[in-house]
C-alpha positions, 0 to 999 in steps of 0.5 A: 378884844380888850379886857376892860376889867381891872387886873387882880394881879396886884391883889394876888401879889398882896396875898402872896406877900402877906402869906410869906410874911406871916410864915416868917413871923410864925417861924420867928415865934417858934424860935422865940417861944418854943425853942427859945433863943438860947435853945435855937443858938444851941441847935445852930451850934450842934450842927456846926454853925456859929450859935450867934447866927441863930440870933441873926436868923431870928432877926431876919425872920422878924424884920423880913416877915414884918417888911413883907406884910406891910410891903416895905421894899418887898421885892428886895426883902423877898430876894434877901430872905431866899438864902435863909431858906436855902441855908436850911436845906443845906444844913438841916433838911437836905439830908432828910430826903425830899418830903417834909413829913420825913423825920427831921423834915425834908427839903420840900417845904423850904425849897417851895418857900424859896421859889415862892419868895422868888416869884414874889420878887418877879411879880412885884410888890402887889397892892397896898405896898407901903414902900414899893420897890422902884423898877426900871420901865421899858419903852 
């Protein structure tokens, strides 16, 4: 039996893509308006990272979040953002335990977010992508 109804998978990928992008914009806004860029840079320095990396991180959150929301090369962007989240596990959250409600936040949330980005890269751009990623087609 053939399923003749249209697939909803592209819309699922769209919802995931927009949600991931919105989460990055929220984290950018947190660093911009609450912690401030200078405060974020000072925090990076306090944990042994170059303070300038804070500005690179903020730029990646802003650009990556916007790119995901509008669908500009979302598979590539999703893969490019995974190291950002893995970095938070190895530098900040990993020592705090698994659960994110631990003091200082555990690594549960950034790990899940990393996996969701990987899933986005696997399932594709989704509906209404501004600039879909070209993929090789198999016969």
